Steps between C-alpha positions, in 0.01 A plus 500: 500500500560231254258197455447255770680225309826698482523505878402130524767412257762717670431339840521156349833573342630633827401187685688295237816716541496516866421133545392462864413689821270808530549827305386807693473822308435814687296777363560857617322699767412858491795712610460822714648818341531727797229380730286180515206583302689702235635215279736494201277538195436329280539154674759277330467130534805268493584406150552123562167476681326663205693272259349189662179625674399795298332702767586860603332520844706557812544250776502177295730199505519235237565126604598235260525163686696284247492179722116500528425676170308778680488859407355761747452871528545635854328818611221683685178620348455874554241621747243779487729775625744418210212511250384837644843651433633294200200356327399140452775253433422138392538219762820306519328203363377692197859638440635140526231372245603762247851349474398134538568449868245283677593543866522803730574559868515792725834660601481367846532137361825579322730392777326164540500439130880547462590332841735205465524537128796551259434857409629662182504883517660783311737763632274754681544873437217656708546521878154390591552173280826438701320533830229258379767258387659510831164431665422207275835328467716644779765637259643831608480768226887510489499139385200494267692599183741204532211265614293576197441204272765493217284235315208738502703801398639308205163370398342857516793646310469240235140557444482883530812557292328376177215726407180342337314670223254652747789652707678634191185673403480664840855620475451635144192695635701638804772611254233688300408686802878557548519661158233758623688562821829573332358687205318721753840589659650564164222751415523684833856551555639853452727732691342636820258214572573288818608141499224430750233634271595295202537190709159553653338513159681185416373323819149633423490318165603175674214541753249613229569242228635212714517375860770751597884505483699175484773688704562857620562728206864613437504844345815710541743723330754299702490198277826376653298415808356158430187563711473876475158600651332811353562818699372853489790595276406682186617339164780708363584598139788288362463205747382148453210356704458118553153343548485135612128408555259217457154395579319188621191383307301181595799393721768542242765761453667736263847661545637759262768762524554808270762772532403844338658830437301752708489763217427239230843502335806301586832662518779335296660373821165353624435352159831326484435317828127449427584334164711238676220408739255487206730268312547269798120492566431411131778246488320284756230430250766343261656267760244403763335163419416169651807308617702819546619582846381852598833554669666460160251749348606738780864469433442525128345831572784604725751422223307711250474776751868494585605519136272797446635670810850441387417685183409801708821466700321428838636134502832349364691179493387149415128467503476148621744558781325825595176308543674225692634753742157667528601837353163527310322517837623864537220559234270211542484391874194289462396191295339522156151390632294291721206263472157676491145368537263526804778687681710763323796308627338181460516258786803689650364429850554132443878544461665649203749208482200268419315746265777653288741216533509125524737202549679572177529881527616646828525868601827678562440686823853633542542744205349843529222529228505127414367444850181689399424273202155362585456275199763274354341156425426359160203658327187293428188577297236673707759673713435877539818709580593869501757638261635803681851607421628837630796731527545689815762759618499469888726770636576323831580173316725685259682664799543175685628295218734780406639520847540118521640467150238241441492393130734780419626326193156503338342839611590851395442676836613838363218486239253354755540824702324684216191273535437534870197718448371292213250281678404160364312339215294176504267364237292203604225286345347162581597205294323173434715198402325325215563164338778632272594832641334783680272799467418812703169490679208734448348608164691836493853618549547797733719740293864452570699539175655853521316668215167320580536610870589861411207520248260358751596743778485797278187425295 
């Protein structure tokens, strides 16, 4: 938790941006895992609630009554049975005082408090919150997303998108734990060990040195599968394995990806593709800066990637036209990166069109690959975005496009056949936009330059 003054200032700025009405921010409740008393652990509070009210206890609701200049924390004090099982928890009034809120009320009063008011709420993502909203406001869950306050969404995005010095320090610290997570994987990999074992050790680091994972760890020799979960498969000599993992520390996230040769040595074929991804990853440092659209950075990377793939004979034809037609999405079917902060895909639940785009920069939802670009708007100092180019060889996509003749003027399908068992490569780091450019976050770089990576694996 930050100092009380930070939360007071944040709520004051939110009042100014929203202007009128009543803002209602729902904290999360405990969620049952497979029966009522076996909850998902650890409990995760709603990020926006934390941002403005700072507290991590379940069952809380934050009220900001702009019209009457009143702030309130809603919730019930725990009873002796809860104390027996869970230990003592401060009263709701004590929790409120810690973040500069003067008034509290029990949960039973919430409906009376919001009755007849203009209520600003964010799109809910938990089913219990949707039910509560229906009880409070009479809005069916199917209509709640479209009924959410656009004014509040835009105000929250404006504030949370730009990270303060305190937030940047938290993300840097989370990235330092990410360094330990990924270097642990690099030290462990060898033929014969299972994907699940290595991923479990990576997850253990997140739980030991931080508050846990920022998302479910991706660890797979099938790097061509974007969200490949670790399996019981044994790592095989000569293959690549992709590790995409991050932690959450003091409510802020890290998110890194490394792709590694299982036996500690790239083949020439692997190195040729890997070096393209490496060059694209590093190129972002040269071009990402305030005022630059991240969509333009994405397409600059796509042009570089296309030129290099043409040198290998995998692509052909005019580079700009190939990108215009979306041929590069055969290899890179996702965007260059996304916002990151309290959520690993920061604020994605508020609507990507408001987080990664704005009135000037709009998404292209029609073209394969480009429709997965999560971040396109102009960069500003204090933004934190991921830099994660990749090249993937997806057998079913190769077969489909070849059958359809899609982008046949720009793709060498005969040569692509020889890469169907290749897998995929992604290199990802977290990027802070500074006053005049950008920098990678965290005090240490997880090895990724080919020689550095091979030396680290084999030491």
